[in-house]
N, C-alpha and C positions, 0 to 999 in steps of 0.2 A: 884342798879342799877337804875340810874336816866335818861339815855338818851333815850329818847320817841322814837326815831329811830328805835334803838335797841332793845326796847323792842317790837314794831309793828313788827321787824323780826322775834323774835322769838317767837310771836302767829302767825305769817304768815307760816313760817316752820314746815311742818308736819315732826317731828321727828320720828314718826314710819316708818316711809316709807327710814329711813337710817340704820335700825337696822337690826339685825337677825330675819330670820324669825323664830316665835315662842317666840319674845322680845316682840313684838309690845306693850303690856301691860304695860312692864315697861320703854316704851319710855320718859315718862313725867315724871319721878320720876328723882329726883338730884343725878343721880349719873352716874357714866363711865359705859357703858355696853360694849362686846367683840364683835368683828365684824369677819372678815374672817382674815387669816394669822397672829393670833395672835397680832391683832390690837384691839385699843378701839374705840368707840366714847365717848367725854369727856363730862363729866357732864354738864348739861345745865348752871348752875353757871359759869362756866369756858370758856363756848363758848361765853355767853352774857359777861363777864368782858372782855377777850380778844378785843372782837367786839368793845366795847364802849374804851379799852385803845387805841383802833387805829384810834378812831378818823374818822370812814368811813363817806363819803360824799355821795351823790347820783351820782354825776359825778367822783367820784374818781375810778383811776386806780389801784387794787389790787391783789395782789401776796398770794397765799396758798400754805404752804407746807403741803400736806395732803388731801384728798379729802373726809374727812369722815361726814362733816355738811357744809348745806347749808347757814347758817345763816349770814358768811360774805359776801356770795354771794347775799345774797337778801339786803346789806346793802351799795354794790359798784355800780357802774356803768357798769365797765368793769373787770371781774375777770379772772385769770390765774391762773389755780391749778395742782401742781405737786405730782403725786404719782407714789411711788417706786413701787409697787407692780402692775403688768399686771393685775389681776384680780381684783383689787379694782380700777384701772383706768376704766375698761370697765365697771363694775357696775357702777360705778359715772357718766360716760357718761348718760348711760343709763337711770338712775334716774332723772339726771339733763332732758335729752329728755323728760321723760314722764309728768315733771311736767313743761315742759314750759319754764324752765329758759335758755334764749338764751343769756344770756350774758357772758357765762361761756366757759372758753376754758379748757380742761384737757390733760395734758401732762403726759406721764410716763416717769420717768426719773429720777435723783438725786437732790432731793431737796435741796442740801446744795451749789449745784451751781448755784442755781435761775433759771430765765428766763431772759438772756443778750438780747435777741433782742427783749423782748416786754418790759423792763424796760426804764425808769425811773417807779418806782413806788409810788403812795402817800400812800399806806400802805401795809407792809408785815404781814403775820400771820403765823405763824411756831407751828403746833402741833404733836411736839415732840423734848425733849429735848437729848443736849448735851454738853460736856464741856466746849467749848466755842460757840459763836453766830459765823456761816461761815463769812468770811470777803466778799465772795461776795455778800450777801446778804443787808450789808452793804453798799456796793459800788452800789448796784442796787436801793438804796429809792433816792427818788426825794429831794432836798431840801425844808425842812418842813416834809420829809414823817416819817412816825412812823413805826417802828417795834415790833413786840410783840413776845418773843421769850424763852421759856425756857431755861436755862442752868444752870447747875451744874456737880460737878466731880461723883456722885453718882447715880447711876441707879434708875429711880422714885423718884429721890428725887433733885430737883431743885429749881430755884428761876425764879420767872415769870419777865423777865427784858420786859422795854419799851425803846427803843431807836430811839431817834429823832436826825435826820441832822439836826444840825444848818447851817453849812454852810460845801464848800469842805471837808475838812476831820476831820470834827468839829464836835462832836457826844454829845448829853446829855442823862444820863442811870438812867432811876428811876426803882427803886426796889418794885414791887408790890406783893409780899409776897411768902411763899413758897408753890409750886405746885408738882403733880406726872404725869409724861408723858412719853411714851413708848419710848424708844431710837430713836435719830436719827442716822439715818444710810448713810454714803454716802463718798465720796472721801476727804471732808471736813470736817468730823464729830469730828473730835479731837482727833482722836487717836493717830496720828502720834504724836501730842504734848503731848498725855497720854498715854506711854504706857501702864501704867497698867488698861486701860480703862475699865468698867465692860462689856462693848464687845459681847454680844450674840445679834443676829439681831431681831430688833422690831417683 
């Protein structure tokens, strides 16, 4: 990681406030940790890598799918985060309020559909993986916007992709390497295109 802005955000966010009670001592180890609803908080390196790839700037409008970490929120000016599980959405609101993060709006909903009434976004980060990248997320990118999304046909074995919207319907794709994320579940999670999808909810 070389982006000083991302490194500053990583130092500033109290990761121990985002893990389950009893796991605080492990919060700063470079490993994923379990949270409620059989979900995980990604390892710090992956969080930093995704945030750096998104090229977040202080005045950017960003969308995050999955509300498990505040690092992207500290790196952008205006942040919208969607969480599928009501309990995790409520917990995220509580934590953000306690930490004084006033630039974040949390919605409980289907992350595969994005947040069209708040689009376009300069950056979108997706903290779960499906067989395909949902088209609504690509559509909600501003021109020049960056989408960082794990995708792959096998459960917990994906490729981290960076999609940049060059113009209208033109997108550039960069392969950032292999990753393992919990499954992305929603209306447009790729199941219809992949009937044999690995399937269990995240």
